[in-house]
C-alpha positions as CSV (number, residue, x, y, z in Angstrom):
1,M,0.0,0.3,0.1
2,S,1.2,3.5,-0.7
3,D,2.0,6.3,1.4
4,I,-1.0,7.7,0.2
5,S,-3.0,5.3,0.8
6,E,-2.2,4.6,4.2
7,Q,-2.5,7.9,5.3
8,E,-6.4,8.1,3.6
9,S,-6.7,5.0,5.4
10,R,-5.4,5.8,8.9
11,V,-8.2,9.3,8.4
12,D,-11.0,7.2,7.3
13,A,-10.5,4.9,10.1
14,A,-10.6,7.7,12.5
15,Y,-13.3,9.0,10.8
16,R,-15.5,6.4,11.7
17,H,-14.3,6.1,15.0
18,L,-15.2,9.9,15.4
19,V,-18.6,9.0,14.4
20,A,-19.3,5.9,16.1
21,Y,-18.1,7.3,19.3
22,I,-20.6,10.7,18.5
23,D,-23.9,8.0,17.8
24,R,-23.1,5.5,20.3
25,E,-22.6,7.9,23.5
26,N,-25.5,9.8,21.6
27,V,-23.5,12.8,21.9
28,P,-26.0,15.8,21.7
29,E,-26.1,18.6,19.5
30,G,-23.9,21.4,20.9
31,S,-21.7,19.5,23.2
32,R,-17.7,19.6,23.8
33,L,-15.9,16.9,22.0
34,P,-12.7,15.1,23.3
35,S,-9.9,17.0,22.6
36,E,-7.1,15.8,19.7
37,S,-5.0,14.2,22.8
38,E,-7.8,12.3,24.1
39,F,-9.2,10.6,20.9
40,V,-5.3,9.5,20.3
41,E,-5.1,7.8,23.4
42,R,-8.6,6.3,23.2
43,F,-8.3,5.1,19.4
44,G,-4.8,4.8,19.3
45,L,-4.5,6.6,16.2
46,S,-2.2,9.4,15.3
47,R,-3.1,13.2,16.0
48,A,-2.6,14.1,12.3
49,S,-5.1,11.4,11.7
50,I,-8.1,12.7,14.0
51,R,-7.2,16.2,13.4
52,E,-8.1,15.5,9.8
53,A,-11.2,13.6,10.4
54,L,-12.8,16.4,13.0
55,A,-11.9,18.9,9.6
56,R,-14.0,16.3,7.8
57,L,-16.9,16.5,10.5
58,R,-17.1,20.1,10.5
59,A,-16.9,20.3,6.6
60,E,-20.2,17.7,6.9
61,G,-21.6,20.2,9.5
62,R,-21.6,17.7,12.0
63,A,-19.2,19.7,13.9
64,V,-18.0,23.4,14.9
65,S,-14.8,24.2,16.1
66,R,-14.7,27.7,18.6
67,R,-11.5,29.5,18.8
68,G,-9.6,28.9,22.3
69,S,-12.7,26.4,23.7
70,G,-12.4,23.0,21.4
71,T,-14.8,21.1,18.9
72,Y,-18.7,20.8,19.7
73,T,-21.1,18.7,18.1
74,A,-23.3,20.4,15.6
75,K,-26.5,18.8,13.8
76,A,-25.6,16.8,10.5
77,L,-26.3,18.4,6.9
78,P,-29.2,16.7,5.3
79,A,-28.5,13.5,3.6
80,E,-29.9,14.5,0.2
81,L,-27.6,18.1,0.4
82,V,-24.1,16.0,0.6
83,R,-25.4,13.0,-1.5
84,L,-22.6,13.8,-4.5
85,S,-21.4,11.6,-7.1
86,A,-18.4,9.8,-6.6
87,I,-14.8,10.5,-7.4
88,D,-13.4,7.4,-9.8
89,S,-10.6,8.9,-11.6
90,V,-8.6,12.4,-11.7
91,Q,-11.1,13.7,-14.7
92,D,-13.8,13.6,-12.1
93,L,-11.9,15.3,-9.6
94,I,-10.8,17.8,-11.9
95,D,-15.0,18.3,-13.2
96,W,-15.8,18.7,-9.3
97,H,-13.1,21.4,-8.6
98,E,-14.3,23.5,-11.8
99,F,-17.6,23.4,-9.7
100,R,-16.1,24.2,-6.4
101,V,-14.5,27.2,-8.2
102,A,-17.5,28.5,-9.5
103,L,-19.2,28.1,-6.3
104,E,-16.6,29.7,-3.7
105,S,-15.7,32.7,-6.4
106,E,-19.5,33.6,-6.0
107,V,-19.3,32.8,-2.1
108,A,-16.5,35.7,-1.8
109,A,-18.1,38.0,-4.0
110,L,-20.8,37.8,-1.6
111,A,-18.8,38.1,1.5
112,A,-17.2,40.9,0.6
113,E,-20.7,42.8,-0.4
114,R,-22.0,41.5,3.2
115,R,-19.7,40.6,6.1
116,D,-19.5,42.6,8.9
117,D,-16.6,43.4,11.3
118,A,-17.3,40.1,13.2
119,D,-17.1,37.8,10.0
120,L,-13.9,39.8,9.2
121,A,-12.6,38.9,12.4
122,R,-13.9,35.2,12.1
123,I,-11.7,35.1,8.6
124,H,-8.6,36.7,10.2
125,A,-8.3,34.3,13.4
126,A,-9.0,31.5,10.6
127,Q,-5.5,32.7,8.2
128,E,-3.8,33.1,11.6
129,A,-4.5,29.6,13.1
130,L,-3.6,28.3,9.7
131,M,-0.7,30.5,9.4
132,A,0.9,29.0,13.1
133,T,-0.4,25.5,12.0
134,L,1.9,25.5,8.9
135,E,5.2,26.0,11.1
136,S,5.1,22.4,11.6
137,E,2.0,20.5,9.8
138,H,0.2,20.5,6.7
139,G,-2.7,22.4,8.1
140,Q,-5.2,20.8,6.1
141,A,-8.2,20.9,8.7
142,E,-7.2,24.7,9.5
143,D,-7.4,25.6,5.4
144,A,-10.7,24.2,5.3
145,E,-11.6,26.8,8.3
146,F,-10.2,29.4,6.7
147,H,-12.7,28.8,3.6
148,R,-15.4,27.6,5.5
149,S,-15.0,31.5,7.4
150,I,-15.6,33.3,4.2
151,A,-18.4,31.3,3.3
152,V,-20.2,31.9,6.9
153,A,-19.9,35.9,5.8
154,A,-21.9,35.4,2.7
155,H,-24.4,35.0,4.8
156,N,-26.3,32.3,3.0
157,L,-26.7,28.8,5.1
158,K,-27.5,27.1,1.5
159,L,-23.7,27.9,0.3
160,L,-22.1,27.6,3.5
161,D,-23.7,24.0,3.5
162,G,-22.6,23.4,-0.4
163,V,-19.3,25.1,0.3
164,G,-18.2,22.4,3.7
165,A,-19.4,19.1,1.6
166,L,-18.1,19.6,-1.6
167,A,-14.4,20.5,0.0
168,N,-15.1,17.9,2.3
169,H,-15.9,15.3,-0.6
170,I,-12.8,16.6,-2.7
171,F,-10.4,16.3,0.2
172,R,-11.8,12.7,0.7
173,W,-10.3,11.8,-2.5
174,S,-7.5,13.9,-2.8
175,G,-6.3,14.5,0.9
176,Q,-4.1,17.0,-0.2
177,T,-1.9,14.7,0.3
178,R,0.5,14.7,-3.2
179,E,0.7,18.5,-2.9
180,R,2.9,17.7,0.4
181,G,5.4,15.7,-2.1
182,I,6.6,18.7,-3.8
183,L,6.1,21.9,-1.3
184,T,7.9,22.1,1.8
185,L,6.1,23.5,4.9
186,S,7.5,26.7,4.0
187,E,7.2,27.4,0.2
188,R,3.4,26.2,1.1
189,R,3.4,29.1,4.2
190,E,4.5,31.4,1.8
191,I,2.3,30.8,-0.9
192,I,-0.8,30.5,1.6
193,A,-0.1,33.7,3.1
194,A,0.2,35.6,-0.3
195,E,-2.8,34.1,-1.6
196,H,-5.1,33.9,1.3
197,G,-4.2,37.5,2.0
198,E,-5.6,38.8,-1.4
199,I,-8.5,37.1,-0.6
200,I,-8.8,38.8,2.3
201,K,-7.9,42.5,1.3
202,A,-10.7,42.3,-1.2
203,I,-13.7,41.2,1.3
204,A,-11.9,43.4,4.0
205,E,-12.5,46.2,1.3
206,R,-15.8,44.9,0.5
207,K,-14.7,44.5,-3.2
208,P,-16.4,41.8,-4.8
209,D,-15.2,41.3,-7.8
210,Q,-11.8,41.6,-6.6
211,A,-12.7,39.2,-4.2
212,R,-14.0,36.5,-7.1
213,F,-10.7,36.9,-8.7
214,A,-8.8,36.3,-6.1
215,I,-10.4,33.1,-4.2
216,R,-10.7,31.7,-8.5
217,R,-6.7,32.4,-8.9
218,H,-5.6,30.7,-5.3
219,L,-8.1,27.4,-6.1
220,L,-7.0,27.3,-9.4
221,N,-3.5,27.3,-8.2
222,G,-4.0,24.4,-6.0
223,R,-5.5,22.4,-8.6
224,A,-1.9,23.0,-10.6
225,R,0.2,22.1,-8.4
226,F,-2.1,18.8,-7.6
227,L,-1.9,18.1,-11.2
228,G,1.5,18.2,-12.0
229,T,2.6,16.0,-9.1
230,L,0.2,13.1,-11.1
231,R,2.7,13.6,-14.1
232,L,6.3,13.2,-11.9
């Protein structure tokens, strides 16, 4: 089994354990989940696997993060909203990624139009958390939270649900793991700082067209880096 497949298997196992824990314990909505360290000890899995599994739960709407407090359970998304066609090939991934670019570009434009001060603070906080994580880890969970914070600022729950479900669907296939092989953490941190910075600036200045362009460029650049690894 390849390193990528092994990592995906570990994350899948962690995800199944977390879902089973929530269902078995009948954890009420809004309850604080155990810490990553507690889950590591409970399930015997790595912190990285637990973190990515928690990111998947957040993308599905089954959990939310509260800065400085932890992760809490949330109401799961309706099944019909997250029933997306399977990704069975690289072309399927490209097709879904094009859909993501179209969706998140408009979400960013709406965020620039509708955001309030609390939304902007949330976006900045998500970016700061991602930058801190990129000092030592890949930061997939934190990256997903950054994109989610932009969707929150659009003030449309359907778009928020869609962004989370679609990002999770794509991450489950690619896991962003191949990009790790061609970018060092330092390089990734530099790229993210610049590209996310342009998105934040446009949203802060309430410039929808610039926000739309900035996030589109960011997502297309990420796709190009990922596809480039497939040719190595």
